[in-house]
C-alpha positions in Angstrom: 0.1 0.1 -0.1 1.4 3.5 -0.7 1.2 6.0 1.6 0.9 9.8 -0.4 2.6 12.6 1.9 1.6 16.1 1.7 4.8 18.0 1.7 2.7 21.4 2.0 1.0 20.0 5.7 3.3 17.2 6.4 0.0 14.9 6.5 -0.9 11.8 4.7 -3.7 12.6 1.7 -7.0 11.8 3.0 -6.3 11.9 6.2 -8.8 13.6 8.7 -7.3 16.1 11.3 -7.8 15.1 14.9 -10.8 17.0 16.0 -9.2 19.7 18.2 -9.8 19.1 22.4 -12.5 21.9 23.8 -9.6 24.2 25.6 -8.2 24.5 22.2 -12.2 25.4 21.1 -11.8 27.9 24.0 -9.0 29.4 22.8 -9.9 29.2 19.3 -12.8 31.0 19.7 -11.5 33.8 22.5 -9.2 34.6 19.9 -12.0 35.0 17.0 -14.4 36.9 19.2 -12.0 38.6 21.7 -13.8 41.6 21.2 -17.5 40.2 22.2 -16.6 38.7 25.0 -14.5 42.3 26.0 -17.9 43.6 25.9 -20.3 41.5 27.6 -17.7 40.7 30.3 -19.4 44.2 32.3 -22.6 42.7 32.3 -21.7 39.3 33.3 -19.7 40.9 36.5 -22.9 43.3 37.3 -25.1 40.2 37.0 -22.8 38.0 38.8 -22.7 40.1 42.0 -26.5 41.4 41.6 -27.8 38.2 40.7 -26.5 35.1 41.0 -24.3 35.7 44.6 -27.4 36.5 46.0 -29.5 34.1 44.4 -26.3 31.4 45.9 -26.4 32.7 49.4 -30.0 33.1 49.5 -30.4 29.1 48.6 -27.1 28.1 51.6 -29.6 29.7 54.0 -32.3 28.0 53.1 -30.6 24.9 54.6 -29.6 26.9 57.8 -31.1 28.7 61.0 -30.1 32.0 60.4 -32.0 34.9 62.0 -31.2 38.4 63.3 -30.4 36.7 66.4 -27.6 34.6 65.6 -26.3 35.8 62.2 -22.8 37.5 61.9 -23.2 41.6 63.3 -20.9 44.2 64.6 -22.6 46.2 68.0 -20.5 49.4 68.4 -16.7 48.3 68.4 -18.0 44.7 69.4 -18.0 42.0 66.6 -20.1 39.0 67.2 -20.3 36.1 64.8 -22.3 34.2 63.1 -23.2 31.0 65.2 -26.4 29.8 62.6 -26.1 25.9 61.8 -27.2 23.7 59.0 -30.1 22.2 59.0 -30.7 20.3 55.8 -34.5 20.5 54.7 -36.4 21.9 58.0 -36.8 25.1 56.8 -39.1 23.4 53.8 -40.7 20.6 55.5 -42.0 23.6 58.4 -43.1 25.9 55.5 -44.9 22.8 53.5 -45.8 20.7 55.9 -45.4 22.3 59.6 -48.2 22.7 62.2 -48.7 26.3 61.0 -48.4 25.5 57.4 -52.0 26.7 56.1 -51.7 30.2 57.9 -48.2 30.5 57.3 -48.1 29.8 53.5 -50.8 27.5 52.1 -53.1 30.6 52.5 -51.1 33.0 51.1 -50.6 30.9 48.1 -54.3 30.4 47.5 -54.3 34.1 47.5 -51.5 34.6 45.7 -52.9 32.4 42.6 -56.4 34.1 42.7 -54.6 37.6 42.6 -52.5 36.8 39.8 -55.5 34.9 37.8 -58.1 37.7 38.6 -55.2 40.6 37.5 -53.9 39.2 34.4 -57.8 38.2 33.6 -58.7 41.9 34.2 -55.3 43.3 32.4 -56.1 41.4 29.0 -59.4 41.8 29.1 -59.9 45.8 29.4 -56.6 46.0 27.7 -57.7 44.2 24.8 -61.1 45.7 25.0 -59.2 49.5 25.0 -56.6 48.0 21.7 -59.7 47.2 19.9 -61.3 50.7 20.6 -58.1 52.8 19.7 -57.5 50.4 16.2 -60.3 52.2 15.1 -60.3 55.2 13.0 -61.5 57.8 15.4 -60.9 61.2 16.2 -58.1 62.0 18.4 -57.1 58.7 18.2 -52.9 59.8 19.7 -54.4 62.0 23.1 -56.7 59.0 23.8 -53.2 56.8 23.6 -51.1 59.4 25.3 -54.2 59.4 28.1 -54.4 55.7 28.8 -50.9 55.0 28.9 -50.0 57.7 32.0 -50.8 55.0 34.2 -48.3 52.9 33.1 -45.6 55.1 32.6 -46.8 57.1 36.0 -43.7 55.9 38.6 -45.7 53.1 40.9 -45.2 54.3 44.3 -46.8 57.9 43.0 -49.9 55.7 41.9 -50.0 53.6 44.5 -49.7 56.5 47.3 -52.6 58.6 45.2 -54.8 55.4 45.2 -54.3 54.9 49.1 -55.3 58.5 49.5 -58.8 58.1 47.7 -59.1 55.0 49.7 -58.9 56.3 53.0 -61.5 56.8 55.1 -62.2 60.4 54.7 -61.1 60.0 50.8 -62.2 60.6 47.5 -64.6 57.7 46.7 -65.5 57.3 50.2 -67.1 61.0 49.6 -68.5 59.8 46.5 -70.1 56.9 47.9 -71.5 59.2 50.9 -73.0 62.1 48.7 -75.2 59.7 46.4 -76.2 57.9 50.2 -74.3 54.3 49.3 -72.4 52.5 51.9 -68.5 53.2 52.4 -66.6 50.1 52.5 -63.4 49.7 54.8 -60.5 49.5 51.9 -57.6 49.7 54.2 -59.2 47.3 56.8 -61.7 45.0 56.1 -60.1 41.3 54.5 -62.6 41.3 51.8 -62.5 44.9 50.4 -58.4 44.9 51.2 -58.3 42.7 48.8 -60.5 43.9 46.3 -58.7 47.6 46.7 -55.6 45.5 46.0 -56.8 43.9 42.9 -58.2 47.5 41.3 -54.8 49.4 42.2 -53.0 46.6 40.1 -55.0 46.5 37.2 -55.2 50.4 37.1 -51.4 49.5 36.8 -51.4 46.8 34.3 -53.8 47.5 31.7 -51.6 50.4 29.5 -48.9 47.6 29.0 -51.4 44.8 27.8 -53.7 47.7 25.8 -50.1 48.7 24.3 -48.6 45.5 22.9 -51.8 44.1 22.1 -52.5 47.3 20.7 -49.1 46.8 18.1 -50.4 43.2 18.0 -53.6 44.1 16.5 -52.0 46.7 13.8 -49.5 43.8 12.9 -52.4 41.4 11.4 -52.9 41.9 7.6 -56.0 44.1 6.5 -57.0 41.8 4.1 -57.7 38.5 6.5 -60.7 41.0 7.6 -62.0 42.2 4.0 -61.9 37.7 2.9 -64.1 36.9 6.1 -66.4 39.6 6.0 -66.9 38.9 2.1 -67.6 35.3 3.1 -70.7 36.7 5.2 -68.7 36.4 8.6 -70.3 39.2 11.3 -68.2 41.3 13.7 -68.0 38.3 16.7 -66.8 35.8 13.7 -64.0 38.0 12.5 -62.9 38.1 15.5 -62.7 34.6 16.7 -61.2 33.7 13.9 -58.9 36.3 12.6 -58.3 38.6 15.3 -57.7 35.7 18.5 -55.3 33.6 15.9 -53.6 36.9 14.9 -53.0 37.8 18.6 -52.2 34.1 19.3 -48.2 35.4 19.5 -48.2 38.4 21.2 -51.4 37.0 23.2 -48.8 34.0 24.6 -45.8 36.7 26.0 -48.0 39.3 27.6 -49.8 36.8 29.5 -46.5 34.8 30.4 -45.2 38.3 31.5 -48.1 39.4 33.3 -48.4 36.0 35.2 -44.6 36.1 36.4 -45.0 40.3 36.9 -48.9 40.0 39.4 -47.2 36.3 40.9 -44.3 38.4 42.2 -45.8 42.2 42.6 -44.1 43.4 45.9 -44.5 46.9 45.3 -48.6 47.3 45.5 -49.4 45.5 48.4 -46.7 47.0 50.3 -47.2 50.5 49.0 -50.8 49.6 49.9 -50.9 48.1 53.2 -47.4 48.0 54.6 -48.0 45.4 57.2 -51.4 46.6 58.2 -53.4 43.9 56.1 -51.9 39.9 56.8 -54.7 38.1 55.1 -54.3 40.2 51.8 -50.2 39.6 51.9 -49.5 37.7 48.3 -46.2 35.2 48.8 -43.4 37.5 47.9 -44.4 40.1 50.6 -45.3 37.6 53.3 -41.5 36.8 52.7 -40.4 40.4 53.2 -42.5 40.3 56.3 -40.8 37.2 57.9 -37.0 38.8 56.7 -37.5 42.0 57.7 -41.1 42.7 58.9 -40.7 41.1 62.6 -38.6 40.6 65.1 -36.4 38.8 65.4 -36.1 38.4 61.4 -36.3 34.9 60.3 -33.4 35.3 56.9 -33.9 31.4 57.0 -37.7 31.3 56.6 -38.0 34.1 54.2 -34.9 32.5 51.7 -36.6 29.7 51.9 -40.3 31.7 50.5 -37.8 33.1 47.8 -36.6 29.6 46.3 -40.1 27.7 46.1 -41.7 31.2 44.2 -39.0 30.6 42.1 -39.3 27.1 41.9 -43.2 27.6 41.0 -42.3 29.9 38.3 -39.7 27.9 36.8 -41.8 24.9 36.6 -44.9 27.1 35.7 -43.5 29.1 32.5 -41.8 25.3 31.1 -45.4 23.9 31.0 -46.6 26.9 29.7 -44.2 26.8 26.9 -44.8 23.2 26.4 -48.6 23.5 26.1 -48.1 26.6 24.2 -45.8 24.7 21.4 -48.5 22.0 21.9 -51.2 23.8 20.5 -48.7 25.5 18.2 -48.1 22.0 16.6 -51.6 21.2 16.6 -52.8 24.1 14.7 -49.8 23.5 12.2 -51.2 20.2 11.7 
């Protein structure tokens, strides 16, 4: 058998070059794309400091019994070392199956689910209705869009404080109800009305985003589809059902997912509206804050465990939701 040697490379002709190893591929990638790595390096550092390290630290604390009494602290010139110890999964067991599990976790979990479902449903329904109106040829349409976007543009704390003043006992809302001889609810004291007020304020803050997103989706639907449906004799409801909703499917799936994640973790509205005066209106994220910072002693371990449970719930929900959407898209394609 004759072996032909290539003088240029020193290799046998027809012989495949050995595949480079991981280190060689990494080195080649760095030499080729070093500028891109240099550009994203600050972002990676910031994310590591602000996100990854606190997340890792929080997960570690969930396996301890850390509180404000046994954590490291400095009093004057004296430094006290941490004395908390590793306890494994006891925090999770206590939260999910402990003697006070329903009062401390499950009741807040149920209310969080109800709160999220109602708020996102109202966001989508009202936002879609307003988007359909603003998609029509109306005089002053730009002005209406500007006015309806204002609740979203105003900082959340300003909006919530404004609602808090209006919902107070001597506020504008109760004064108007008294003027027409209607009962004045205890918006900030009674549990039912606290929850009602929280949903109302969150709806006010969340509708503009949904409206703007769905309006963009409506404007991307080809008008020829509506003309074809109208020529086929479809009425307004049929055009909405068979043209508008399918045309909004991709936008709707994205904004609904974002709405669920944001509402599930909506800390600002509940906290600024009630503070620690509405224990039955607290959702999981505000209840976790109360455990870690709103009581004495501060229970850092339990608060961190709530945070990990919240993250786990959202990861599982997002995975199931995306798979469900992908399955529906495949069925529609078939």
